[in-house]
GUVEXZA-204698 format. One line per 10 residues: their letters; for each residue x, y, z of N, C-alpha, C. Coordinates in steps of 0.1 Angstrom, whole numbers, plus 5000, padded with zeros to 4 digits. Layout:
BEGIN
a> X,Y,Z,X,Y,Z,X,Y,Z  ...
//
This chain:
BEGIN
msveeardqa> 9233,7831,7408,9220,7829,7403,9214,7816,7408  9202,7816,7415,9199,7805,7423,9190,7794,7412  9188,7783,7416,9181,7775,7405,9171,7779,7401  9161,7786,7408,9149,7790,7403,9148,7802,7394  9159,7811,7395,9163,7821,7384,9166,7815,7372  9176,7806,7373,9181,7797,7364,9170,7792,7353  9159,7786,7360,9148,7779,7353,9137,7788,7349  9138,7801,7355,9129,7812,7347,9139,7816,7334  9154,7815,7334,9160,7818,7322,9156,7808,7310  9155,7793,7315,9155,7784,7304,9140,7785,7299
rlaalnliga> 9130,7793,7307,9115,7793,7303,9116,7803,7291  9126,7813,7297,9125,7824,7285,9132,7820,7273  9142,7811,7275,9149,7807,7261,9139,7795,7253  9130,7791,7261,9119,7783,7254,9109,7790,7247  9107,7803,7253,9098,7812,7247,9104,7819,7234  9116,7819,7232,9122,7822,7221,9125,7810,7212  9125,7799,7217,9124,7790,7205,9110,7786,7200  9102,7789,7206,9085,7790,7203,9083,7799,7191  9090,7814,7195,9090,7824,7184,9096,7821,7171  9107,7813,7172,9115,7810,7162,9107,7798,7153
idaavgvdnv> 9102,7789,7160,9094,7775,7154,9083,7784,7146  9077,7795,7153,9064,7799,7148,9068,7808,7136  9079,7814,7135,9084,7823,7124,9086,7815,7113  9094,7805,7114,9098,7794,7104,9089,7786,7099  9079,7779,7106,9068,7768,7100,9057,7770,7106  9054,7778,7117,9041,7781,7123,9042,7771,7133  9037,7774,7146,9036,7762,7156,9022,7752,7156  9013,7756,7149,9001,7748,7144,9008,7737,7136  9019,7738,7128,9025,7727,7119,9034,7718,7129  9037,7720,7140,9044,7711,7149,9037,7698,7152
talvhlrgyv> 9042,7686,7148,9034,7674,7151,9038,7666,7163  9052,7669,7166,9060,7663,7178,9073,7672,7180  9074,7673,7195,9089,7678,7199,9093,7663,7201  9108,7661,7195,9116,7652,7194,9124,7651,7205  9132,7660,7209,9144,7661,7216,9148,7677,7222  9148,7677,7232,9152,7692,7239,9168,7689,7245  9175,7694,7240,9189,7696,7245,9194,7707,7252  9193,7709,7265,9195,7721,7274,9210,7722,7279  9214,7734,7277,9229,7735,7283,9230,7745,7295  9237,7741,7305,9235,7749,7315,9249,7757,7318
ratgdfgahp> 9252,7768,7319,9266,7773,7326,9267,7772,7340  9275,7764,7344,9275,7763,7357,9288,7760,7362  9292,7760,7375,9306,7757,7381,9305,7741,7383  9317,7739,7385,9319,7722,7386,9315,7717,7397  9306,7722,7408,9301,7715,7423,9282,7716,7417  9280,7721,7408,9269,7725,7406,9261,7713,7398  9248,7707,7405,9245,7694,7398,9229,7694,7396  9223,7704,7396,9210,7707,7395,9206,7713,7379  9212,7705,7371,9211,7709,7356,9199,7705,7352  9193,7693,7357,9178,7690,7351,9167,7698,7356
avidgasrll> 9169,7704,7367,9163,7713,7373,9160,7727,7367  9172,7731,7364,9173,7742,7355,9165,7743,7342  9166,7731,7336,9160,7728,7321,9146,7724,7323  9139,7721,7337,9127,7719,7337,9118,7732,7331  9123,7744,7336,9115,7754,7330,9114,7755,7315  9122,7751,7308,9119,7750,7294,9109,7737,7292  9111,7729,7295,9100,7713,7292,9088,7719,7298  9086,7724,7310,9072,7729,7314,9064,7738,7303  9072,7747,7299,9065,7755,7291,9062,7747,7279  9071,7741,7272,9066,7734,7260,9057,7724,7262
levfgercga> 9055,7716,7272,9042,7709,7275,9032,7717,7276  9030,7732,7281,9020,7740,7283,9014,7744,7271  9025,7748,7261,9019,7753,7249,9016,7741,7239  9024,7731,7238,9021,7721,7227,9013,7709,7233  9009,7711,7247,9001,7697,7251,9010,7685,7253  9003,7674,7260,9010,7661,7261,9010,7655,7251  9003,7655,7239,9004,7647,7228,9015,7651,7221  9016,7661,7215,9028,7669,7208,9039,7676,7216  9040,7679,7229,9048,7686,7237,9056,7675,7244  9055,7664,7247,9063,7654,7254,9076,7652,7247
hartaigvas> 9083,7653,7253,9099,7651,7247,9113,7644,7254  9120,7636,7246,9132,7633,7254,9140,7646,7257  9150,7647,7266,9156,7656,7271,9170,7654,7274  9179,7663,7273,9193,7661,7278,9196,7673,7287  9200,7675,7299,9206,7690,7305,9220,7686,7308  9227,7692,7302,9244,7693,7300,9249,7706,7308  9259,7704,7316,9266,7714,7322,9279,7718,7315  9279,7729,7313,9292,7739,7304,9300,7747,7315  9309,7751,7310,9317,7764,7316,9313,7776,7309  9312,7776,7300,9306,7790,7293,9294,7787,7280
lpggacveld> 9288,7799,7280,9280,7800,7266,9284,7813,7262  9279,7814,7246,9279,7826,7238,9273,7835,7246  9279,7849,7244,9273,7862,7253,9271,7863,7265  9273,7852,7273,9272,7851,7288,9261,7844,7292  9252,7839,7284,9240,7833,7288,9242,7823,7299  9234,7822,7306,9234,7809,7313,9227,7795,7310  9219,7797,7300,9211,7787,7293,9211,7788,7275  9212,7778,7272,9210,7776,7258,9204,7763,7255  9193,7764,7243,9187,7752,7244,9187,7750,7226  9187,7736,7224,9187,7729,7212,9173,7722,7212
lvaavev> 9165,7721,7200,9153,7715,7201,9151,7708,7187  9147,7697,7188,9144,7688,7173,9130,7688,7174  9122,7691,7163,9108,7693,7161,9104,7686,7151  9094,7676,7150,9087,7671,7137,9076,7681,7133  9075,7683,7121,9067,7694,7116,9058,7688,7104  9046,7691,7100,9040,7687,7090,9039,7702,7079  9045,7697,7066,9043,7711,7059,9038,7707,7045
//
C-alpha cells in the first residue's frame, strides 16, 4: 500500500471517529480536539507514519475548523492491528454537555 492510499485510510478512520462523536454527544458539542493518536501498521523500514496520519488530521481540521480542530498528535508504527487494519485512531476531545 502506498503512503497516499494509507493516508486515505486514515481519513476514512477519521470519518468514523466523527460519526462516533456525533452519535455519542453531537459534533456541535465538541469544544476542542485535544490529542489524536494514530497507529500505522507498517514494516520496520517504513518511516512515513506522520504522513499517513495527516489524512486524519486534515479532515478533523476541515470539519472542526482551526479554533476547535487544531490538536496535538502522535503517529506510532506497529506490527499489527485488529482485523488487519492499516490505521487505527484514538482521539481525546473536550465537549460541552
